[in-house]
N, C-alpha and C positions, 0 to 999 in steps of 0.2 A: 680479897677480890677474886671472883671466879675466873678460871682460865678461859681464854677465848676458844670458841668452837674450832677454829682453824688457825694454825700458825702461818705466818707470812715469811717467805724466803726471798732474798735477792741474790741471784747468781750472776757473777760477771764472767765474761768470756763464754757466755751460755749458748752461743749460736751453733757450736759444733763440738765434736770430740768429747773431752771429759766434762766440760760445762753442760753440754746438751744432756749427757747421760745423768748427771747429777740433778739437773732441773726436772727431768722426767721422772726420776726416781722419787724425788720429793713430792711431785704432783701425784704420783701413783700412791704415795703413802698418806695423802690427805692434806698436804700443805698447799696454800696458794702461792704462786711463784711469779716473781718479776725476773725477766730474762734480759740481761744487758750485754751488748756487744756493739762493735763499730759497724757491723754489716746488718742493715735493717732487715733485709729479706730473710736472713738466717734466723734472727730472733723472732720474727713474726711466725716463721715456720715452727719453731720450737714452742712458742706460746700457744699456737693453734693445737699442736699435739698434746700439750699439757691440758688444755680445755677438754679435749676428747676424753681424758682420764677422769674428768668429773669436777675439776676445781676451777678456780678463777686464775687467769694468767695475764700478764702484761708484758708487752714487748717494748724494750727501751733501747734506743740508739745511744750508746754510752762509750765514751773514751775515758778510761780510768785516770788519765793524766790531766784531765780538765776539771778543776775544782768546781767551777760554776755548773758544769755539766753534771757532776756528781750530786750537787745540791738539788738541781732540778729533777734528777732521776729519783732521788730519795723522796722528794716532795710528791712527785707523781705516784710513786708506789704507795705512799701513805694515804693519798687521796683515793686511789683506785682500789687498794687492797687492805690497807691498814698499816700500822707500824711494823717495821722490819724486826722480826724475831730471830731470823737466821740469816747471816751474811756468809756467802761462799765467795772468797776472793780467789777466783780461778784464772782471770785474764792474765796472760803472760806472753812474753816473746823469748825466743832462743835463737841466737845467731852465733855461728862459729867463726873464730879468727885466731891465729897465733897472737900471743901477747903483744909482740912488737907491731902487729897490724891492728891491734885493738885501739882505735883512735878515741879521743874524748867523747865524740858524739855517740859512738856505739856504746861506750861505757855508760854515759848519762842516760841513754835510751833504756837500757836494761834496768838501771836503778829506778827510773821514773815509773816504768810500767810494772815491774815485778815487786818493788818494795814500797815506793812512795804511793802508788795507786792503792794498795791495800791499807796503808796508813790513813790516807784521806777518807776512804770509804768507811773504815772502822770508826774514825772520829765522827763521821756523819750520823752513825746509827747507835753508837755505844751508850750515849747518855740516856736514850729512851729505854734501852735494854736494862740498864742499871736501875732506872726509876721503876720499871715494871718487875725488876728482880728476876728476870728470865731472858736469856739470850744465848746464842751460839755464834761464834766466829770461827769459821773453818777456812784455813789458808792452804791452798794447793801449792806446796813447795816442790821439792825434788830430792832425790838421793844426793845430788851434788850440793845440796844445801847442808848436808851433813859431812860430806867427805871432800869432794872436789874432783875435777877432771881436767885434762889438758885441752887447750884450744877453745875453751869456753869460760875464760876468766871472768868476763863481765856477767855472764849468766850465773856462774857459780857464786860470785860475790853477792849478787842480788838475791839469790835464794838463801844464802847464809843470813843475809839481812832479814829476810822474811821469817826464817826460823827464830832468829833472835827476837824479833818483834813479838812473835807468838809466845815465847817463853817469858819474856818480861811482862807483857800485858796480862798473861794468865795469872801471874803472881799478884798483880795489882788488883784484879777483879775477883780473886779467889774468895769463896764464901759469900759472894754477893749475887748469886743466881746466874752468873754468866760464865761460860767456859770458852777458852780460846785454844785451839789445837791446830796442828799442821799435819797434812798428809804428804808423805815424801815418796812418790813413786819413781822407779827407774824409767826406762824407755817404755812409752805407752803407744799402743797402736792407734795413732792419730795423725793428722796432717803434718805435725811437727816432725815426726819420724819419717814420713814419706818425703818431705822436703829435704831432710838431712840425707836420706838415701839417694835422692836424685843428685844432690851435691857431690856425694861420694862417687856416684856413677860417672858424673861429668869429669871429675878430677882424676879418677884412678882407672877408668875403663872397665871396672867390674860391673856386672849386670845389676839392675835394680834389685832383683830378688837376693842376689849375693850381698848387696849393701844392707838390705833389711836384715838379713840373717846375721851379719856382722854386728849390727846394733843390738839385736836380740841377745847375742852371746855376751854382751857387756853386762847385762843384768845378771846378778848372781844365780838366778833361777834358769838362765839360759833361754828365756823366752820373753816375748813382748807381753806387757801387762795390758789387759783389756780395760777400756774406759768404764765398763760396768763394775769392775772390781774396785775402782776408785770411788764410784758412786755408792757402792755398798758400804764402804767405810764411812763416807760422809753421812749417809743416812743413819748409821749406827750412832755417830757422834751427836746427831740431833736429839736423840732420846736418852743419851747417856749423861747423867748428872754428875758422875764421879770423875770422868777423865778430863784432865785440864793441864795444859802446858806440855802436852806430849807431841812428839814428832814421830808419827806412825809410818813405819817403813813398809813399802810394797816393792819387793824386788823380784817377784816372779818365782820365789821359792815354793810358795803354796800353790796348789792346783787352782786353775781358774774356775 
């Protein structure tokens, strides 16, 4: 069967930051893109920007913890654009708390959004990928999904779970035309870092700029990673038939 003229991608958490950059990079490279996030205005803005780049785009108001909402979003994407060939599980949350102040709700919230959400979305599109013998699942994890960090136990555990999901599923679908990979960036120049910096500013009295600099120094490369760097890796994975089951590290060591 001939390959479709255009592949279709679904990007979660696509309204800003890394998700926005990935959605636009995919659109720029010729994919049709469904952009999902909880904030309607943001995804509509990204979808409009993607259309300017010459492709079709769909804005989806999507909560990745809502199974019925996921089913509706996938059905809308298939109707408007076609079957999902590329799934980018980017939606996520990150909240800091000492372990003894990490209550069950905070713990469950991180697991639901950062691990169960990608699980549910992947289940919703994988059968079609396997039937067509072509598909890409790209999970946006984190360096702490490989190592760990203090005061973010729930976040760390959820990202470890996402990396584990990636590696296990990659083995299950190997040689069937589908690849499953994770991208593991350190601190990225997005709203999550700005929010963390404001929290540091409020608790320590350091300036916002000092707080940002302290977070940048945690990255082995000593700098914040740009969202476009993450998007470039995601785009490469779309057209890479060989890489599967990898957790690709972005730690700021390479130049932006």
